[in-house]
N, C-alpha and C positions, 0 to 999 in steps of 0.2 A: 504493500500500500504506500502511495506517495503522500508524504506529509504536506499539508497545506501551510506553506510558509507565510501566508498572508494573515493567519490567525495570530493575534497578539498573545504573547506569553502570559501577560497579566494586565488586567484592567483595574485602574484605581479611580474610585469615585470621590470627587471633591466638591462638597456643597459650598456655594459662595454667596454669602449674604453680606452685601456692602463691603466687598473685598477689593475694590478697585486699586487701592494703594499697595496691596500685598501680592497680587497674582503675578505681576511681571517680575517680582523679586524671587518668588518661590517656585514657580512652575518651570521656567527654563532650566535651572540647575537640576531639578528632579528629572526632567527629560534627558538632559545631557548625561547624567550619571548612569541611567539605564542603557542609553545608547552606547556609551563607552564600554559598558560591561557586556554588550552583545545581547541584551535582553529586549525583546519586542514589547514595548510599553504602549498602552492605550490609556489616556487620561480623560475621564469624563468630568468636565467642569459644568456644574449645574448652577445656573443663575437662580438662586433660591429666593425669588421675590424681591430682589434688590431694588433700592430706590436711588442708587447712585449710578456710576458708569461701569459697573461690573460687567454688564452684557457687552459693552463696547470693547472692554479689555479682553474678554474671552475671544471675541471676533478677531482682535489683533493678533492674539497668540496663534489662532488657527491660520491666519494669513501669513504668519512667519514660517509656517511649515511644521510647527510642533505637532506631535501625535495626539492632538486634542479633538474631542468630540463635545458638542454642546448640548446640554439639557436645560429645560426651562420649567420653573415653577412660577406661575403668574403672580400668586400672592403668598408671601411667606407664612407658613404654618408651623415652622419648627425645623430644626436641623435634620431630624429623622426623615422627613418627607423629601428633603434634598438627596439624602442617601438612597432612599427607596426608588426615587425617580431615576437616579443615575444607574442603579443596579440593573434596571430593565434595559439599559442601553449597552451593557457590557458584552463584549465578544471574546474576551480572553479566556484562556484555559483556567486561570486563577482570577479571582476578583477580590477587591479589598476597598477599604475606606481610609480617607486621610483628610485632615483639616487643612484649610488653605493658608494658615498663618505661618507655616515654616518652623514650627516649634520642634519638629523632628527633622534631623539632617537627612538629605537624600541618600547618603551612604547607609544610614540606619534603615531607611525604608527598603533599600536593596537587600540588606542583610536579612530582614524579616522575610522577604520574598524567597531568597535563596534557601532559607531554613525550611520553608514549607515545600518548595519545589523538590528539595532533596529528600524529604521524608518518604519512607516506604509505604505509609498508609495515609489516608486523608486526615488532615489535622488543621488546626487554626494557628497561625503565627501572628504574634502581636508584639507591640512595643510595651515595655514597662519603664515608666519614667522614674528612674531611681534618683535623679538629681534635677529638681525642678526649680526654676527661677520665678517662683510665685510669691505672693505676699503670705505672711504667716496665717492670715485668716483663711485664704484659699487652701493652704496646706492642711490646716486643721479640718476644714470641711471635707477635703478629699480623704483624709485618714478616717474620719468618722463614717463617711459614705462607704468606703471599701470594707471597713470592719463590719458594718451592718449587713452588707451584701454577703460576706463570707459566713457570718453567723446564721443568717436566715436561709441561705442557699449553700449549704456545705459542699455540694458537688461542683461548685463553680471553681475552676482551676486558674485563678489569677489573683494577683495582689494589686492590680491597677485596672479596674473594670473599664474605665474610659480611655485607657491608653490606646492610641492608634499610631500607625496603621494596624488594621486587622486584615489578614489576607488568608484566604482559604480556597479550595477548589470551587469553581463556579457551580458545579453540580450540587455541592453541599450547601452553597449559599442559596441556591434556588429551593432546595428542600426545606430551608428554614422558613420560607414564606414570610419574610420580614415585613412588619406592618406599622411599627411605631413611627409616629410623625414628629415626635419631640426628641429631647435629649436622651430618652431611655433606649433609643435604637442601639447604642453601644452595649448596654446591659442585655438587651434582647439577643444580640449575637452570642454573647458569652453564655447566657442561660440556655439557649437552644443548642449550643455546642455541647453543653453538659447533658442535656436531654438526649442528644444523638450520640453520646459517648465519643465525641471527637477529642483526641488529645490536644493539649494546648502547649505551644512552644513560646516562651516569653524571652524577648531579647532586651537586655538592659540598654537604655539610651539616656543621653543627657538632654533634658528638656530645655530648649533654647527660648529666648525671649521672642515674643510675637514680632514678625517682620511686617510692620505697617498695619493700619486699621486698628480697631478696638475689639476687645473681648465682648461677646454677647451673653456671657453668663451673668445672671441677675439673681436677686433673692428669690424671685418667682421660680427660678430654675431648681433651687433646693426644695421648695414646696412641691414642685412637679415630680422630682425624684422620689420624695417620700410617698406621695400618693400612688405612684406607679409601683413602688416596692410593695406596698400594702396590697394593692390589687393583684399583683403577680403572686404574692405569697399565698393568697386565698384562691388562686386559680381563676381569676376573673379577666385576665388579659387575652389569653389565647386558648380558651377551653377546647375548641374543636381541634386545633392543631395539636394540643397536648394529647387529646384523646386518640388521635390518629398516629402519633409518633412516640409517645412515652410509654415504654413497657414497664409494667409493674415489677 
């Protein structure tokens, strides 16, 4: 059988909400790193309901010849919907997610991909932000959130639930039937990986400062997380999916 060399090795989905100042700083180095490593990369940049010039910047990156495909969410409803929209456009053998802010170095993204691609069985590869340049308040919130997730969902194999990129075989991604429209999409991937008994490979990375733009994490985000954790713990988020995929 002749291999189709036009199929990307990996598709990475990047939701972009008002990221006009970051994308031209973060996306070219990412594409260059994968190209130099001989890995066929497809980047799905999703204009996630932006009200700035994010859409124009994405078009410029495409015009420059970068391996970029554009997705559009007309009205922002949360980070998760940006990811889910992009996942539907993926053509790669592996698929993953990444934030647009450049807090994870391109070389670390490549390391996560290589770990998953080299694995003998389907698994999830992800970044674990061991060294984060966040405020002490953000660090405390993160520690409490991860501790709560580990206590309530002991089968979840990660110490950094929201660490990305997360990369896994596209077939496994599709089986997850991801549906979260908000920030809980990151947790949904890890929880469903646990339900599907997918091993997790964590790569330690140094969390960089955001390259342009502003963080979209708010107090409401914390409340949203707590609500979703409670609903998930009582089986209210994906009851039909769990019934079809979780074996007692």
